[in-house]
KETORGU-875715 format. One record per residue (C-alpha): residue number from 1; chain; x, y, z. Coordinates in nm, 3 decimals. Layout:
N
+-----+-------+---------+---------+---------+
|  nr | kette |       u |       v |       w |
+-----+-------+---------+---------+---------+
| NUM |     A |       X |       Y |       Z |
...
+-----+-------+---------+---------+---------+
//
This chain:
235
+-----+-------+---------+---------+---------+
|  nr | kette |       u |       v |       w |
+-----+-------+---------+---------+---------+
|   1 |     A |  -0.007 |   0.006 |   0.002 |
|   2 |     A |   0.144 |   0.385 |  -0.086 |
|   3 |     A |   0.082 |   0.720 |  -0.053 |
|   4 |     A |   0.211 |   0.909 |  -0.351 |
|   5 |     A |   0.314 |   1.296 |  -0.251 |
|   6 |     A |   0.294 |   1.571 |  -0.533 |
|   7 |     A |   0.406 |   1.892 |  -0.404 |
|   8 |     A |   0.243 |   2.119 |  -0.706 |
|   9 |     A |   0.269 |   2.471 |  -0.830 |
|  10 |     A |   0.119 |   2.662 |  -1.097 |
|  11 |     A |   0.092 |   2.243 |  -1.329 |
|  12 |     A |  -0.238 |   2.291 |  -1.415 |
|  13 |     A |  -0.182 |   2.102 |  -1.752 |
|  14 |     A |   0.050 |   1.873 |  -1.600 |
|  15 |     A |  -0.185 |   1.733 |  -1.296 |
|  16 |     A |  -0.448 |   1.640 |  -1.542 |
|  17 |     A |  -0.154 |   1.377 |  -1.746 |
|  18 |     A |  -0.002 |   1.235 |  -1.439 |
|  19 |     A |  -0.264 |   1.184 |  -1.202 |
|  20 |     A |  -0.491 |   0.920 |  -1.470 |
|  21 |     A |  -0.172 |   0.780 |  -1.585 |
|  22 |     A |  -0.073 |   0.631 |  -1.252 |
|  23 |     A |  -0.392 |   0.549 |  -1.113 |
|  24 |     A |  -0.413 |   0.337 |  -1.421 |
|  25 |     A |  -0.030 |   0.202 |  -1.405 |
|  26 |     A |  -0.067 |   0.160 |  -1.070 |
|  27 |     A |  -0.362 |  -0.072 |  -1.068 |
|  28 |     A |  -0.194 |  -0.414 |  -0.926 |
|  29 |     A |  -0.145 |  -0.195 |  -0.609 |
|  30 |     A |  -0.344 |  -0.042 |  -0.331 |
|  31 |     A |  -0.251 |   0.350 |  -0.332 |
|  32 |     A |  -0.393 |   0.672 |  -0.296 |
|  33 |     A |  -0.226 |   0.992 |  -0.500 |
|  34 |     A |  -0.189 |   1.339 |  -0.248 |
|  35 |     A |  -0.227 |   1.650 |  -0.413 |
|  36 |     A |   0.024 |   1.939 |  -0.212 |
|  37 |     A |  -0.107 |   2.276 |  -0.361 |
|  38 |     A |   0.125 |   2.576 |  -0.257 |
|  39 |     A |  -0.163 |   2.792 |  -0.376 |
|  40 |     A |  -0.144 |   2.769 |  -0.742 |
|  41 |     A |  -0.271 |   3.039 |  -0.903 |
|  42 |     A |  -0.381 |   2.860 |  -1.247 |
|  43 |     A |  -0.585 |   2.663 |  -1.241 |
|  44 |     A |  -0.472 |   2.412 |  -1.002 |
|  45 |     A |  -0.735 |   2.404 |  -0.778 |
|  46 |     A |  -1.027 |   2.332 |  -1.048 |
|  47 |     A |  -0.827 |   2.080 |  -1.197 |
|  48 |     A |  -0.797 |   1.883 |  -0.851 |
|  49 |     A |  -1.103 |   1.923 |  -0.766 |
|  50 |     A |  -1.213 |   1.782 |  -1.071 |
|  51 |     A |  -0.988 |   1.471 |  -1.097 |
|  52 |     A |  -1.080 |   1.358 |  -0.720 |
|  53 |     A |  -1.458 |   1.335 |  -0.862 |
|  54 |     A |  -1.270 |   1.100 |  -1.101 |
|  55 |     A |  -1.085 |   0.930 |  -0.850 |
|  56 |     A |  -1.159 |   0.800 |  -0.518 |
|  57 |     A |  -0.868 |   0.756 |  -0.343 |
|  58 |     A |  -0.685 |   1.146 |  -0.459 |
|  59 |     A |  -0.665 |   1.398 |  -0.201 |
|  60 |     A |  -0.639 |   1.716 |  -0.224 |
|  61 |     A |  -0.445 |   2.009 |  -0.007 |
|  62 |     A |  -0.420 |   2.371 |  -0.099 |
|  63 |     A |  -0.119 |   2.542 |   0.130 |
|  64 |     A |  -0.319 |   2.868 |   0.125 |
|  65 |     A |  -0.181 |   3.146 |   0.349 |
|  66 |     A |   0.088 |   2.951 |   0.484 |
|  67 |     A |   0.402 |   3.028 |   0.314 |
|  68 |     A |   0.507 |   2.910 |  -0.041 |
|  69 |     A |   0.775 |   2.618 |   0.063 |
|  70 |     A |   0.864 |   2.255 |  -0.141 |
|  71 |     A |   1.018 |   2.096 |   0.221 |
|  72 |     A |   0.676 |   2.213 |   0.424 |
|  73 |     A |   0.439 |   2.067 |   0.074 |
|  74 |     A |   0.618 |   1.739 |   0.136 |
|  75 |     A |   0.563 |   1.737 |   0.486 |
|  76 |     A |   0.180 |   1.813 |   0.516 |
|  77 |     A |   0.107 |   1.511 |   0.247 |
|  78 |     A |   0.329 |   1.259 |   0.487 |
|  79 |     A |   0.106 |   1.385 |   0.781 |
|  80 |     A |  -0.244 |   1.355 |   0.527 |
|  81 |     A |  -0.122 |   1.017 |   0.416 |
|  82 |     A |  -0.284 |   0.637 |   0.598 |
|  83 |     A |   0.023 |   0.436 |   0.376 |
|  84 |     A |   0.340 |   0.333 |   0.527 |
|  85 |     A |   0.524 |   0.338 |   0.221 |
|  86 |     A |   0.499 |   0.699 |   0.127 |
|  87 |     A |   0.649 |   0.787 |  -0.226 |
|  88 |     A |   0.729 |   1.092 |  -0.342 |
|  89 |     A |   0.784 |   1.259 |  -0.721 |
|  90 |     A |   0.734 |   1.575 |  -0.924 |
|  91 |     A |   0.415 |   1.622 |  -1.151 |
|  92 |     A |   0.620 |   1.796 |  -1.384 |
|  93 |     A |   0.629 |   1.422 |  -1.581 |
|  94 |     A |   1.046 |   1.440 |  -1.487 |
|  95 |     A |   0.952 |   1.151 |  -1.296 |
|  96 |     A |   0.849 |   0.967 |  -1.516 |
|  97 |     A |   0.508 |   0.701 |  -1.448 |
|  98 |     A |   0.738 |   0.331 |  -1.585 |
|  99 |     A |   1.004 |   0.419 |  -1.298 |
| 100 |     A |   0.723 |   0.514 |  -1.080 |
| 101 |     A |   0.622 |   0.104 |  -1.178 |
| 102 |     A |   0.992 |   0.039 |  -1.124 |
| 103 |     A |   1.014 |   0.136 |  -0.830 |
| 104 |     A |   0.693 |  -0.014 |  -0.683 |
| 105 |     A |   0.760 |  -0.340 |  -0.812 |
| 106 |     A |   1.157 |  -0.275 |  -0.640 |
| 107 |     A |   0.981 |  -0.274 |  -0.261 |
| 108 |     A |   0.804 |  -0.526 |  -0.326 |
| 109 |     A |   1.070 |  -0.756 |  -0.430 |
| 110 |     A |   1.224 |  -0.618 |  -0.107 |
| 111 |     A |   1.233 |  -0.484 |   0.229 |
| 112 |     A |   1.364 |  -0.157 |   0.170 |
| 113 |     A |   1.349 |   0.100 |   0.423 |
| 114 |     A |   1.479 |   0.376 |   0.195 |
| 115 |     A |   1.484 |   0.319 |  -0.184 |
| 116 |     A |   1.713 |   0.712 |  -0.370 |
| 117 |     A |   1.569 |   0.710 |  -0.751 |
| 118 |     A |   1.941 |   0.837 |  -0.951 |
| 119 |     A |   1.936 |   1.063 |  -1.190 |
| 120 |     A |   2.372 |   0.943 |  -1.183 |
| 121 |     A |   2.425 |   0.582 |  -1.109 |
| 122 |     A |   2.464 |   0.394 |  -1.478 |
| 123 |     A |   2.679 |   0.713 |  -1.533 |
| 124 |     A |   2.451 |   0.815 |  -1.792 |
| 125 |     A |   2.690 |   1.070 |  -2.043 |
| 126 |     A |   2.380 |   1.126 |  -2.353 |
| 127 |     A |   2.181 |   1.413 |  -2.109 |
| 128 |     A |   2.285 |   1.788 |  -2.181 |
| 129 |     A |   2.019 |   1.959 |  -2.068 |
| 130 |     A |   2.168 |   2.267 |  -1.831 |
| 131 |     A |   1.985 |   2.088 |  -1.558 |
| 132 |     A |   2.087 |   1.772 |  -1.540 |
| 133 |     A |   2.461 |   1.822 |  -1.590 |
| 134 |     A |   2.450 |   2.173 |  -1.272 |
| 135 |     A |   2.296 |   1.921 |  -1.076 |
| 136 |     A |   2.528 |   1.615 |  -1.136 |
| 137 |     A |   2.821 |   1.897 |  -1.068 |
| 138 |     A |   2.664 |   2.025 |  -0.737 |
| 139 |     A |   2.569 |   1.654 |  -0.646 |
| 140 |     A |   3.029 |   1.644 |  -0.673 |
| 141 |     A |   2.978 |   1.910 |  -0.380 |
| 142 |     A |   2.730 |   1.859 |  -0.129 |
| 143 |     A |   2.815 |   1.518 |  -0.085 |
| 144 |     A |   3.098 |   1.603 |   0.154 |
| 145 |     A |   2.936 |   1.826 |   0.329 |
| 146 |     A |   2.627 |   1.635 |   0.425 |
| 147 |     A |   2.826 |   1.284 |   0.439 |
| 148 |     A |   2.561 |   1.137 |   0.159 |
| 149 |     A |   2.643 |   0.786 |   0.068 |
| 150 |     A |   2.355 |   0.825 |  -0.215 |
| 151 |     A |   2.472 |   0.942 |  -0.536 |
| 152 |     A |   2.184 |   1.164 |  -0.603 |
| 153 |     A |   2.112 |   1.426 |  -0.307 |
| 154 |     A |   1.841 |   1.644 |  -0.487 |
| 155 |     A |   1.603 |   1.395 |  -0.742 |
| 156 |     A |   1.323 |   1.426 |  -0.483 |
| 157 |     A |   1.199 |   1.139 |  -0.610 |
| 158 |     A |   1.217 |   0.825 |  -0.353 |
| 159 |     A |   1.004 |   0.565 |  -0.141 |
| 160 |     A |   1.057 |   0.542 |   0.245 |
| 161 |     A |   0.879 |   0.385 |   0.522 |
| 162 |     A |   0.641 |   0.594 |   0.707 |
| 163 |     A |   0.742 |   0.490 |   1.107 |
| 164 |     A |   1.147 |   0.605 |   0.940 |
| 165 |     A |   1.004 |   0.939 |   1.032 |
| 166 |     A |   0.871 |   0.850 |   1.410 |
| 167 |     A |   1.155 |   0.987 |   1.598 |
| 168 |     A |   1.306 |   1.274 |   1.398 |
| 169 |     A |   1.238 |   1.647 |   1.380 |
| 170 |     A |   0.988 |   1.790 |   1.135 |
| 171 |     A |   1.092 |   2.124 |   1.186 |
| 172 |     A |   1.463 |   2.045 |   1.144 |
| 173 |     A |   1.434 |   1.876 |   0.785 |
| 174 |     A |   1.068 |   2.007 |   0.621 |
| 175 |     A |   1.222 |   2.420 |   0.459 |
| 176 |     A |   1.300 |   2.578 |   0.262 |
| 177 |     A |   1.238 |   2.414 |  -0.099 |
| 178 |     A |   1.462 |   2.076 |  -0.347 |
| 179 |     A |   1.768 |   2.114 |   0.018 |
| 180 |     A |   1.477 |   1.949 |   0.244 |
| 181 |     A |   1.553 |   1.593 |   0.071 |
| 182 |     A |   1.889 |   1.626 |   0.189 |
| 183 |     A |   1.853 |   1.703 |   0.491 |
| 184 |     A |   1.633 |   1.343 |   0.484 |
| 185 |     A |   1.855 |   1.158 |   0.370 |
| 186 |     A |   2.214 |   1.329 |   0.605 |
| 187 |     A |   1.928 |   1.270 |   0.941 |
| 188 |     A |   1.807 |   0.876 |   0.769 |
| 189 |     A |   2.135 |   0.775 |   0.719 |
| 190 |     A |   2.209 |   0.828 |   1.110 |
| 191 |     A |   2.062 |   0.453 |   1.147 |
| 192 |     A |   2.287 |   0.218 |   1.146 |
| 193 |     A |   1.987 |   0.004 |   1.038 |
| 194 |     A |   1.874 |   0.153 |   0.768 |
| 195 |     A |   1.860 |  -0.106 |   0.482 |
| 196 |     A |   1.875 |   0.158 |   0.142 |
| 197 |     A |   1.908 |   0.102 |  -0.176 |
| 198 |     A |   1.952 |   0.350 |  -0.473 |
| 199 |     A |   1.773 |   0.313 |  -0.779 |
| 200 |     A |   1.910 |   0.398 |  -1.142 |
| 201 |     A |   1.571 |   0.637 |  -1.313 |
| 202 |     A |   1.629 |   0.822 |  -1.644 |
| 203 |     A |   1.535 |   1.255 |  -1.604 |
| 204 |     A |   1.379 |   1.445 |  -1.873 |
| 205 |     A |   1.278 |   1.804 |  -1.901 |
| 206 |     A |   0.869 |   1.910 |  -1.843 |
| 207 |     A |   0.716 |   1.975 |  -2.116 |
| 208 |     A |   0.461 |   2.202 |  -1.977 |
| 209 |     A |   0.513 |   2.486 |  -1.800 |
| 210 |     A |   0.745 |   2.710 |  -1.633 |
| 211 |     A |   1.029 |   2.511 |  -1.337 |
| 212 |     A |   1.055 |   2.744 |  -1.038 |
| 213 |     A |   1.408 |   2.644 |  -1.018 |
| 214 |     A |   1.672 |   2.944 |  -1.014 |
| 215 |     A |   2.019 |   2.789 |  -1.022 |
| 216 |     A |   2.220 |   3.082 |  -0.905 |
| 217 |     A |   1.980 |   3.149 |  -0.565 |
| 218 |     A |   1.940 |   2.733 |  -0.556 |
| 219 |     A |   2.271 |   2.688 |  -0.566 |
| 220 |     A |   2.372 |   2.889 |  -0.243 |
| 221 |     A |   2.048 |   2.877 |  -0.071 |
| 222 |     A |   2.217 |   2.449 |  -0.091 |
| 223 |     A |   2.565 |   2.555 |   0.027 |
| 224 |     A |   2.424 |   2.711 |   0.274 |
| 225 |     A |   2.216 |   2.484 |   0.445 |
| 226 |     A |   2.472 |   2.167 |   0.400 |
| 227 |     A |   2.724 |   2.410 |   0.556 |
| 228 |     A |   2.450 |   2.487 |   0.836 |
| 229 |     A |   2.389 |   2.127 |   0.820 |
| 230 |     A |   2.732 |   2.047 |   0.855 |
| 231 |     A |   2.791 |   2.305 |   1.170 |
| 232 |     A |   2.508 |   2.218 |   1.350 |
| 233 |     A |   2.596 |   1.843 |   1.404 |
| 234 |     A |   2.992 |   1.943 |   1.529 |
| 235 |     A |   2.852 |   2.093 |   1.782 |
+-----+-------+---------+---------+---------+
//
């Protein structure tokens, strides 16, 4: 049983595609999808409500007036989930339904606590996207700061057992933008009994809508957060 969390902001085109695809292709397992809307202005709310009428296992949360934050959106989605296996993925189709199926099958056949989906595990040298290449370079910079065993600490595509979060302080992890993900990995890897696996997936750039990532601002923020995390745990 799986709870799939989709944080969104101005993604009305993409959710009309990905929601039906997920339910059609994951009909072999019990699952729910939770759309967590960071107060979109493009009609994402109306489209989500229409989709709810079609799919009974679809939840919609609007974080209106809560302060825009991807990390906080993820936390709200986790708190609203009802199943033990949490999956987090983007709704912009950069994380494909084919790889989602692969992820679910991997979990069903193995008792992993955390499965991190990696763009870099197979060292694909044919992807020329600037976003992909910059992310790859930055992961090499980031890994020593957070002592990570994971190749891709920024994909935001993963599965974990919900009970792993019972002893963690959400306020220390789920804030900001995509930096929540490397904080989550950092704290989870402190568990000596953690069964972790890194699954290769094929990343593609979005087709609809605009990316929210501003590279220079994001990398400066991530570096600040990585240094802060390192220093906090050295004291």
